[in-house]
C-alpha positions as CSV (number, residue, x, y, z in Angstrom):
1,M,-0.5,-9.8,-10.9
2,V,0.2,-10.3,-7.3
3,S,-3.1,-10.9,-4.9
4,I,-3.6,-12.3,-1.3
5,R,-5.2,-15.5,-0.8
6,R,-6.5,-15.7,3.3
7,L,-4.5,-17.2,5.5
8,G,-6.8,-19.2,7.7
9,A,-5.7,-22.4,7.8
10,I,-2.7,-23.2,10.0
11,N,-1.2,-25.4,7.4
12,R,-1.0,-22.5,5.1
13,T,0.7,-20.5,7.7
14,Y,3.5,-23.0,8.3
15,R,4.3,-23.0,4.3
16,H,5.2,-19.3,4.9
17,L,7.3,-20.2,8.3
18,T,10.1,-19.3,7.1
19,R,9.1,-15.3,6.2
20,Y,7.4,-15.3,9.3
21,R,10.4,-16.4,11.4
22,Q,12.4,-13.5,9.5
23,I,9.4,-11.1,10.4
24,L,9.3,-12.3,14.2
25,R,13.2,-12.2,14.2
26,I,13.0,-8.7,13.2
27,L,10.3,-7.2,15.4
28,F,11.8,-9.1,18.7
29,K,15.0,-7.8,17.3
30,Y,14.1,-4.0,17.5
31,G,12.0,-4.6,20.8
32,F,8.3,-5.1,19.7
33,N,7.6,-8.5,21.7
34,D,4.7,-6.9,23.4
35,L,3.1,-6.7,19.6
36,V,3.5,-10.4,19.3
37,D,1.9,-11.2,22.5
38,Y,-1.0,-9.0,21.8
39,L,-1.5,-10.8,18.5
40,H,-0.8,-14.0,19.8
41,L,1.4,-15.0,17.0
42,D,2.3,-17.8,19.4
43,H,-0.6,-19.4,18.7
44,Y,0.1,-20.2,15.0
45,L,4.0,-20.4,15.2
46,E,4.6,-22.0,18.9
47,T,7.2,-24.0,17.2
48,G,9.1,-22.0,15.2
49,L,9.1,-19.3,18.0
50,Q,11.2,-21.9,20.4
51,M,13.8,-21.3,18.2
52,I,14.1,-17.4,18.1
53,S,15.9,-15.1,20.3
54,R,13.3,-12.8,22.2
55,K,16.0,-10.5,23.6
56,P,16.7,-7.1,21.9
57,R,20.0,-5.4,22.0
58,E,20.1,-3.1,24.7
59,Q,21.5,-0.3,22.6
60,I,18.4,-0.4,20.2
61,F,16.5,0.7,23.2
62,R,18.5,4.2,22.9
63,Y,16.0,4.8,19.7
64,S,12.8,6.1,20.5
65,R,9.9,3.4,19.4
66,P,8.9,5.3,16.1
67,E,12.1,5.3,15.1
68,R,12.5,1.7,15.7
69,L,9.8,0.9,13.7
70,R,11.4,2.8,10.7
71,M,14.1,0.7,11.0
72,G,12.5,-2.4,11.7
73,L,10.4,-1.6,8.4
74,E,13.4,-0.7,6.3
75,E,15.1,-4.1,7.3
76,L,12.1,-5.9,6.4
77,G,12.2,-4.9,2.7
78,P,10.2,-3.5,-0.5
79,T,6.8,-4.4,1.0
80,F,7.0,-3.1,4.1
81,I,8.7,-0.3,3.3
82,K,5.8,0.8,0.7
83,L,2.9,-0.1,3.4
84,G,5.1,2.8,5.5
85,Q,5.0,4.9,3.1
86,L,1.1,4.4,3.0
87,L,0.8,4.8,6.7
88,S,2.6,8.1,6.5
89,T,0.1,9.2,5.0
90,R,-2.6,8.3,7.3
91,P,-2.9,10.7,10.2
92,D,-6.1,8.9,11.4
93,F,-4.1,5.6,11.9
94,A,-0.6,6.1,13.4
95,P,-0.1,8.9,15.8
96,P,1.9,12.2,14.8
97,E,5.7,11.1,15.9
98,Y,4.8,7.7,14.0
99,L,3.8,9.9,11.1
100,D,7.1,11.8,11.3
101,E,9.3,8.9,11.6
102,L,7.4,6.9,8.5
103,R,7.9,10.0,6.0
104,K,11.5,9.0,6.5
105,L,11.3,5.6,4.8
106,Q,14.0,5.3,2.0
107,D,13.4,2.7,-0.4
108,N,17.1,3.0,-1.4
109,V,18.9,-0.5,-1.2
110,P,22.1,-1.9,-2.8
111,P,21.7,-2.5,-6.5
112,F,21.5,-5.9,-8.0
113,S,23.8,-7.9,-9.7
114,Y,24.6,-7.1,-14.0
115,Q,23.9,-10.7,-14.5
116,E,21.2,-10.8,-13.1
117,V,19.8,-7.8,-14.8
118,Q,21.3,-9.9,-18.3
119,Q,19.4,-13.0,-16.9
120,I,16.0,-10.9,-16.8
121,F,16.7,-9.7,-20.5
122,Q,17.2,-13.6,-21.4
123,E,13.9,-14.3,-19.9
124,D,11.6,-11.6,-21.1
125,Q,13.5,-10.2,-24.3
126,G,15.7,-13.6,-25.4
127,K,18.7,-11.0,-25.6
128,D,21.5,-9.7,-23.9
129,P,21.2,-5.6,-23.4
130,T,24.2,-5.3,-25.7
131,E,22.3,-7.2,-28.1
132,I,19.5,-4.2,-28.2
133,F,21.1,-1.3,-27.0
134,T,24.4,0.4,-28.8
135,D,25.4,1.1,-25.0
136,F,24.4,-0.2,-21.7
137,A,25.6,0.8,-18.5
138,V,26.9,-1.9,-16.4
139,T,26.6,0.3,-13.2
140,P,23.1,1.3,-12.4
141,L,22.3,5.3,-12.4
142,A,20.3,4.5,-9.0
143,A,18.5,1.2,-7.3
144,A,15.3,1.0,-5.2
145,S,13.2,-1.3,-3.9
146,I,11.1,-2.3,-7.0
147,G,14.2,-2.0,-9.3
148,Q,17.1,-0.1,-10.5
149,V,17.8,1.8,-13.6
150,H,20.3,1.8,-15.9
151,L,21.7,4.7,-18.8
152,A,21.6,2.9,-22.4
153,R,21.6,4.3,-25.7
154,I,18.8,3.3,-28.0
155,S,19.9,1.3,-31.3
156,S,18.0,2.0,-34.5
157,D,18.3,-1.3,-35.8
158,S,16.1,-2.7,-32.8
159,L,13.4,-0.3,-33.6
160,K,13.1,-1.3,-37.4
161,S,10.2,-4.1,-37.2
162,T,7.9,-1.8,-35.2
163,T,5.2,0.4,-35.7
164,L,6.7,3.2,-33.7
165,S,5.9,6.7,-34.7
166,R,8.3,9.1,-36.4
167,K,9.0,10.9,-33.9
168,N,10.1,7.4,-31.7
169,K,12.2,7.0,-34.1
170,E,13.5,10.1,-34.3
171,A,14.1,9.6,-30.5
172,S,16.0,6.3,-31.4
173,K,19.2,8.7,-31.3
174,R,18.6,9.6,-28.1
175,D,20.0,8.3,-24.6
176,V,17.2,6.4,-22.6
177,V,17.0,4.8,-18.9
178,V,16.4,1.2,-18.7
179,K,14.2,0.2,-15.3
180,V,14.7,-3.6,-14.5
181,Q,12.5,-4.8,-12.0
182,R,14.4,-6.6,-9.0
183,P,14.6,-10.5,-9.3
184,G,12.1,-12.7,-7.5
185,L,10.3,-9.5,-6.7
186,E,7.0,-10.8,-7.1
187,N,7.4,-13.7,-5.1
188,I,8.5,-12.0,-2.1
189,I,5.6,-9.5,-2.4
190,A,3.3,-12.2,-2.8
191,V,3.7,-14.4,0.5
192,D,4.6,-10.8,2.5
193,L,1.4,-9.7,1.3
194,E,-0.3,-12.9,2.3
195,I,1.3,-12.5,5.7
196,L,0.0,-9.0,6.1
197,A,-3.3,-10.1,5.7
198,Q,-3.3,-12.4,8.3
199,I,-1.9,-10.0,10.7
200,A,-4.5,-7.4,9.6
201,T,-6.8,-10.1,10.6
202,L,-5.6,-10.6,13.8
203,M,-5.3,-6.9,14.4
204,E,-8.9,-6.9,13.6
205,D,-9.6,-9.6,16.4
206,H,-7.2,-8.8,19.1
207,F,-7.0,-4.9,18.9
208,E,-10.5,-3.1,19.4
209,E,-9.5,0.5,19.0
210,V,-8.2,-0.6,15.3
211,Q,-11.1,-2.4,14.1
212,G,-12.6,0.9,12.8
213,H,-10.0,0.9,10.6
214,Q,-10.8,-1.7,8.9
215,P,-6.5,-3.0,8.6
216,S,-8.0,-5.6,5.7
217,A,-9.5,-3.3,3.9
218,I,-5.9,-1.3,4.1
219,V,-3.8,-4.1,3.6
220,E,-6.3,-5.1,0.3
221,E,-6.0,-2.0,-0.9
222,F,-2.3,-1.8,-0.7
223,A,-1.7,-5.2,-2.4
224,L,-3.9,-3.7,-5.5
225,S,-1.7,-0.5,-5.8
226,L,1.6,-2.7,-5.0
227,S,0.5,-5.2,-7.6
228,R,0.1,-2.5,-10.6
229,E,3.4,-0.6,-9.5
230,I,5.3,-3.8,-10.2
231,D,3.9,-4.7,-13.3
232,F,5.6,-2.1,-16.0
233,T,3.5,-3.0,-18.4
234,T,0.7,-0.7,-16.3
235,E,3.4,2.1,-16.1
236,L,4.0,2.2,-19.7
237,A,-0.3,2.5,-20.1
238,N,-0.2,5.1,-17.5
239,I,2.8,7.3,-19.6
240,H,0.6,6.8,-22.5
241,H,-2.8,8.0,-21.3
242,F,-1.2,10.5,-19.4
243,S,0.8,11.9,-22.4
244,K,-2.7,11.9,-24.5
245,L,-4.9,14.0,-21.8
246,L,-2.0,16.5,-21.4
247,S,-1.3,16.8,-25.0
248,D,-2.3,20.3,-25.3
249,N,-1.0,21.7,-22.7
250,P,2.4,23.4,-23.2
251,T,3.7,23.8,-19.7
252,I,4.1,20.0,-19.3
253,Y,6.6,17.4,-21.0
254,V,6.1,13.3,-20.9
255,P,8.8,11.4,-21.5
256,E,8.9,9.2,-24.8
257,V,8.4,5.6,-24.1
258,F,9.3,2.3,-26.3
259,P,6.9,-0.3,-25.9
260,E,8.4,-2.7,-28.2
261,L,11.5,-2.9,-25.4
262,S,9.1,-3.0,-22.6
263,T,8.0,-6.1,-20.6
264,E,6.4,-6.6,-17.1
265,R,9.7,-6.2,-15.7
266,I,11.4,-3.9,-18.0
267,L,10.8,-0.3,-19.2
268,V,12.6,1.7,-21.5
269,M,11.8,5.1,-21.8
270,E,13.7,8.6,-23.0
271,W,16.2,10.1,-20.6
272,V,15.1,13.5,-19.8
273,N,18.0,16.0,-19.2
274,G,16.6,18.4,-16.7
275,I,16.9,19.9,-13.2
276,K,15.4,18.6,-9.9
277,A,12.4,20.4,-8.5
278,S,14.2,20.3,-5.2
279,D,17.6,21.5,-6.6
280,V,16.6,25.3,-6.1
281,S,20.1,26.6,-6.1
282,E,21.0,25.1,-9.2
283,L,17.3,26.4,-10.5
284,K,18.5,30.1,-9.4
285,K,21.7,29.9,-11.2
286,Q,20.6,28.6,-14.6
287,G,17.7,31.8,-14.2
288,Y,14.8,29.4,-13.8
289,N,11.3,31.8,-12.6
290,L,10.7,29.8,-9.5
291,S,7.4,31.7,-8.7
292,L,6.0,30.4,-12.5
293,I,7.4,26.9,-11.8
294,A,5.4,26.5,-8.5
295,E,2.1,27.9,-10.3
296,R,2.5,25.6,-13.5
297,G,3.0,22.5,-11.4
298,A,0.3,23.1,-8.8
299,N,-1.9,24.0,-12.3
300,L,-0.9,21.1,-13.8
301,V,-1.6,18.5,-10.6
302,M,-5.0,20.5,-10.4
303,E,-5.8,20.2,-13.8
304,Q,-5.2,16.3,-13.7
305,I,-7.5,15.8,-10.5
306,F,-10.6,18.2,-11.6
307,V,-10.4,17.8,-15.1
308,H,-9.5,14.4,-16.4
309,G,-9.8,12.5,-12.9
310,F,-6.3,11.1,-13.5
311,F,-3.7,12.1,-11.8
312,H,0.1,11.4,-10.6
313,A,-0.2,10.5,-7.0
314,D,3.3,10.9,-6.3
315,P,4.6,14.5,-7.0
316,H,7.4,14.6,-5.0
317,P,10.4,17.0,-6.1
318,G,12.4,13.6,-6.6
319,N,9.7,13.1,-9.3
320,L,9.7,16.8,-11.0
321,F,12.3,18.0,-13.5
322,I,12.6,21.2,-14.8
323,L,13.2,22.0,-18.4
324,P,14.2,25.0,-20.7
325,G,11.3,27.5,-20.6
326,N,10.1,26.2,-17.2
327,K,8.6,22.9,-18.5
328,I,7.7,20.6,-16.0
329,C,8.5,16.8,-16.3
330,F,6.8,14.3,-14.5
331,I,8.8,11.2,-14.3
332,D,7.5,7.4,-12.5
333,F,4.0,6.9,-13.4
334,G,4.0,3.4,-11.3
335,Q,1.6,5.1,-8.7
336,M,-1.5,6.4,-10.3
337,G,-4.8,8.0,-9.0
338,R,-8.2,7.9,-10.6
339,L,-11.3,9.9,-9.8
340,L,-14.9,9.4,-10.3
341,L,-16.6,12.8,-11.5
342,K,-19.0,12.7,-8.5
343,D,-15.9,12.2,-6.3
344,R,-14.6,15.5,-8.1
345,E,-18.0,17.3,-7.4
346,N,-18.6,15.9,-3.8
347,F,-14.5,17.5,-2.9
348,T,-15.7,20.6,-4.6
349,D,-18.6,21.1,-2.5
350,F,-16.6,20.0,0.8
351,V,-14.4,22.9,0.0
352,L,-16.7,25.3,-1.1
353,S,-18.9,24.9,2.1
354,I,-16.4,25.0,4.5
355,T,-15.1,28.7,2.8
356,S,-19.0,29.8,3.1
357,G,-19.9,28.2,6.7
358,N,-22.6,25.7,5.2
359,E,-22.5,23.5,8.0
360,N,-25.1,21.2,6.1
361,E,-23.3,21.0,2.8
362,A,-19.8,20.1,4.3
363,V,-21.9,17.2,6.5
364,N,-23.5,15.9,3.1
365,S,-20.4,16.3,1.0
366,I,-18.6,14.0,3.8
367,L,-20.7,11.5,3.8
368,K,-20.6,11.0,-0.2
369,M,-16.9,11.0,-0.3
370,T,-16.9,8.1,3.0
371,V,-18.1,4.7,3.7
372,H,-19.2,3.8,7.0
373,K,-20.9,0.3,8.6
374,E,-22.1,1.5,11.5
375,E,-24.9,4.0,12.4
376,I,-23.8,7.9,11.9
377,Y,-24.9,10.0,14.5
378,R,-25.9,13.2,12.2
379,D,-26.1,15.4,14.8
380,R,-22.9,14.8,16.5
381,L,-21.2,14.7,13.0
382,A,-22.8,18.3,12.2
383,L,-21.7,19.6,15.4
384,D,-17.7,18.6,14.5
385,I,-18.3,19.9,11.4
386,S,-19.3,22.9,12.5
387,E,-16.2,23.5,14.7
388,L,-14.0,22.6,11.3
389,V,-16.2,25.2,9.5
390,G,-15.6,27.9,12.0
391,R,-11.9,27.6,12.2
392,Y,-11.6,28.1,8.3
393,M,-14.7,29.9,7.7
394,H,-13.1,33.1,8.0
395,L,-10.0,32.6,6.2
396,P,-9.9,33.5,2.3
397,I,-9.4,30.2,0.4
398,G,-5.6,31.5,-0.3
399,E,-4.7,30.7,3.4
400,L,-5.7,27.3,3.6
401,E,-3.6,24.5,3.8
402,V,-4.6,21.0,2.3
403,E,-2.3,19.2,4.6
404,K,-3.9,20.8,7.6
405,I,-7.4,20.4,6.4
406,H,-6.4,17.0,5.1
407,F,-5.3,16.0,9.0
408,E,-8.4,17.4,10.4
409,L,-10.4,16.2,8.4
410,L,-9.4,12.4,9.1
411,K,-8.9,12.6,13.0
412,L,-13.3,14.0,12.5
413,L,-13.4,11.2,10.3
414,S,-11.7,8.6,12.4
415,K,-13.9,9.8,15.7
416,H,-17.0,9.0,13.5
417,K,-15.8,5.8,12.3
418,L,-15.8,7.2,8.7
419,F,-13.7,6.3,6.0
420,L,-12.5,8.1,2.9
421,K,-12.5,6.3,-0.2
422,P,-8.8,5.4,-1.3
423,N,-8.5,7.0,-4.1
424,L,-9.7,10.4,-2.3
425,Y,-6.8,9.6,0.0
426,L,-4.3,9.5,-3.1
427,M,-5.7,12.6,-4.1
428,F,-5.3,14.8,-1.0
429,K,-1.6,12.9,-1.0
430,A,-1.1,14.3,-4.5
431,L,-2.3,17.7,-3.4
432,A,-0.5,18.1,-0.2
433,T,3.1,16.8,-1.9
434,V,2.5,19.4,-4.7
435,E,1.8,22.3,-1.6
436,G,4.9,21.2,-0.5
437,V,6.9,21.2,-3.6
438,G,5.4,24.9,-3.9
439,T,6.2,25.8,-0.9
440,I,10.3,24.9,-1.2
441,L,10.1,26.8,-5.0
442,A,8.0,29.9,-3.9
443,P,6.7,30.1,-0.1
444,E,4.2,32.7,-1.1
445,I,1.9,30.3,-3.5
446,E,-1.6,29.9,-2.0
447,L,-2.5,26.3,-3.4
448,L,-6.3,26.5,-3.0
449,A,-6.6,29.8,-4.3
450,L,-5.1,28.2,-7.4
451,A,-7.7,25.6,-7.4
452,K,-10.7,27.9,-7.5
453,P,-10.9,28.2,-11.1
454,F,-11.2,24.7,-11.7
455,M,-13.9,24.1,-8.9
456,K,-15.6,26.5,-10.3
457,K,-15.8,25.2,-13.6
458,I,-17.0,21.7,-12.1
459,K,-19.9,23.9,-10.2
460,L,-20.8,25.4,-13.3
461,D,-20.5,22.1,-15.6
462,R,-23.1,20.6,-12.9
463,V,-25.9,22.7,-14.2
464,H,-24.7,23.0,-18.0
465,P,-27.9,22.3,-19.9
466,R,-26.0,19.3,-21.8
467,R,-25.0,17.9,-18.2
468,L,-28.6,17.9,-17.2
469,I,-29.6,15.9,-20.1
470,D,-27.3,13.4,-19.7
471,D,-28.1,13.3,-15.9
472,L,-31.8,12.7,-16.9
473,S,-30.9,10.1,-19.5
474,I,-28.6,8.2,-17.4
475,T,-31.6,8.3,-14.0
476,G,-34.4,7.5,-16.8
477,H,-32.2,4.2,-18.3
478,Q,-31.7,3.1,-14.5
479,Y,-35.1,3.1,-13.6
480,L,-36.5,1.4,-16.7
481,S,-33.7,-1.2,-16.2
482,L,-34.9,-1.5,-12.7
483,I,-38.6,-1.6,-13.7
484,R,-37.7,-4.1,-15.9
485,D,-35.6,-6.5,-14.0
486,L,-37.9,-6.6,-10.7
487,P,-40.3,-9.3,-11.5
488,S,-37.1,-12.0,-12.5
489,E,-35.4,-10.6,-9.6
490,T,-38.6,-11.2,-7.1
491,R,-39.2,-14.4,-8.9
492,T,-35.5,-15.6,-7.9
493,I,-36.0,-14.5,-4.5
494,L,-39.7,-16.4,-4.0
495,T,-37.8,-19.3,-5.6
496,Q,-34.9,-19.4,-3.3
497,L,-37.3,-19.0,-0.2
498,R,-39.3,-22.2,-1.5
499,Q,-36.5,-24.2,-2.0
500,G,-35.0,-23.5,1.1
501,K,-32.0,-21.5,-0.3
502,M,-31.7,-18.4,1.4
503,K,-28.7,-17.9,3.8
504,M,-27.8,-15.6,6.3
505,E,-24.4,-15.3,7.4
506,F,-23.7,-14.4,11.2
507,K,-20.4,-13.8,12.7
508,H,-19.6,-14.2,16.1
509,R,-17.3,-11.7,17.8
510,G,-15.2,-12.5,21.0
511,L,-15.5,-16.5,20.8
512,L,-11.6,-16.5,19.4
513,P,-10.2,-16.4,22.9
514,L,-12.2,-19.5,23.7
515,E,-11.6,-21.4,20.8
516,R,-7.4,-20.7,21.5
517,A,-7.9,-21.9,24.7
518,L,-9.6,-25.2,24.2
519,Y,-7.0,-25.6,21.0
520,R,-4.5,-25.2,23.6
521,V,-6.0,-27.4,26.3
522,S,-6.7,-29.9,23.6
523,N,-3.3,-30.2,22.3
524,Q,-1.7,-30.7,26.0
525,I,-4.1,-33.4,26.7
526,A,-3.5,-35.4,23.6
527,F,0.4,-34.5,24.2
528,A,0.0,-35.8,27.6
529,I,-1.6,-38.8,26.7
530,V,1.1,-39.5,24.3
531,L,3.8,-39.0,26.9
532,A,1.8,-41.2,29.6
533,A,1.3,-44.1,26.8
534,L,5.2,-43.7,25.8
535,I,6.6,-44.1,29.6
536,V,4.2,-47.0,30.1
537,G,5.4,-48.6,26.6
538,S,8.9,-48.1,28.1
539,S,8.5,-49.7,31.6
540,L,7.0,-53.1,30.1
541,I,9.9,-53.2,27.5
542,V,12.5,-52.8,30.5
543,L,10.6,-55.3,32.5
544,S,10.4,-57.8,29.5
545,G,14.3,-57.7,29.5
546,I,14.6,-58.1,25.8
547,K,17.8,-57.5,24.0
548,P,20.1,-55.4,23.1
549,R,20.8,-54.4,26.6
550,W,22.9,-51.7,28.5
551,H,23.9,-52.5,32.3
552,D,21.2,-55.1,32.0
553,I,18.6,-52.6,31.1
554,P,16.7,-52.9,27.3
555,V,18.3,-50.0,25.1
556,I,14.7,-49.7,23.6
557,G,13.2,-49.2,27.2
558,L,15.9,-46.7,27.9
559,A,15.4,-44.9,24.8
560,G,11.6,-44.7,25.5
561,F,12.5,-43.2,28.8
562,L,15.0,-40.6,27.1
563,V,12.3,-39.5,24.6
564,A,9.4,-39.4,26.9
565,G,11.9,-37.2,29.4
566,I,12.1,-34.7,26.6
567,M,8.9,-34.4,26.1
568,G,7.8,-33.9,29.4
569,F,10.6,-31.1,29.7
570,W,9.1,-29.3,26.6
571,L,5.6,-29.6,28.0
572,L,6.4,-28.1,31.3
573,I,8.9,-25.4,29.8
574,S,5.2,-24.6,27.4
575,I,3.5,-24.2,30.5
576,L,5.3,-22.1,32.4
577,R,6.0,-19.6,29.8
578,R,2.6,-19.2,29.9
579,G,2.7,-18.4,33.6
580,K,0.2,-21.3,34.4
581,L,0.7,-24.8,35.6
């Protein structure tokens, strides 16, 4: 699994110099020189930057800054494309014009060769694809930044040794899709994530306005999500879990998967012959009931969120197929969200408090849905919530738009330096996406009106006697544990105090510019001392007249002067580039 290692040390930064230089070259190419300067990347990559042209192509400025950002992210590859897609759901972090452009990010990339597919099969399965499948399409069906998909036909012989279910063995005669991960993807993403982690730290150090958004926390959460997405065994487990939870719902179809043929880089699943939810004209032509499909799709996402707390986090039209009987089939289970019961209850309280005009309850719900590091001015927050509530309390719940509420809520939270819990971002994204799909299929759909029965059930379940007994039992157990552990915990604290092992950590802010200036000055002084020593040494050698000589001047002395001249010129250029002598 991919993980982030902090890049605090300069030697590790140089270990990733090649990728750093590639990133900087693309930033310069698309006219983001100012960003490099603001982040003081030259402090870390002084040597590398000398060899990179800072001059962007003039024609690039025909595009707006958000357009240039999107093009740059696409050129930087899968990690940055995925990050851009994540940020497109964060109106609190990026202005609207950037969000519109980031939503256009496409991760369609050229496919990789069949030879590389064969190599991955040999490494993971020890066999060629043709030895496993009776047919395997050499040309991929589709290619994306994470991997590509091939059509194949399952071989019943390859399943003989498995403990697959009877249904799966019957499926052995059907066509399948084989998802193969892009070669070397994990290494590329690991390096990119480490670099992103350091850039996030630099942003926190140099951009006061983004400190509240905790860029480092965003990158850490993004790394966790991406590491799950590129591990296909996690996706396989997601499909199994998803299928089990919704097995009693006749309006959904979950594709079969073949665990024995799947690995961390290969996923084999049933090929679904349906119509994409975005292909409205074909759905109409085939006589499908679009209103029913929109309602079923919305109810399915509601059931996943409010009943099971395990939901498809990216239900865009490309990931939804419509099957005969107006059944809905979800595909691509790499990005899934989970919600604790208390988070579902808090969100329910928040929505109902808005529609009922209960400001205090809305404030309480928001504080439970968010995290914060600084003191909250509750009265000021209550006033802003009151304004939000006043905007919506006269509307019926069916007229509320999830995406609009999400946008205004994030702006409000950003103002008060409150941050939604990560999975709540995914929940809002899933709800807003399915609301958009529903609008395409049936513009009259009212998402939150459909959510009302699910929310009502959550409210009723909370006061159910069984639930009250369970809550009392858990609370009592926690108090007992606290009382039981209190003496030993107190003894541990007192022991650490007596032994002087109690530590307090302080973090100084504002010292980095001074540290950077001292570092630069000490480097220049050391450089100047070496330069002076070289000149003095070369002068002594010239005076000594030792051989070999050129025009009666010792060659070694001349070489010393030449090196000293280059070093002096380099030092002068370096000082002039900073605008100071």
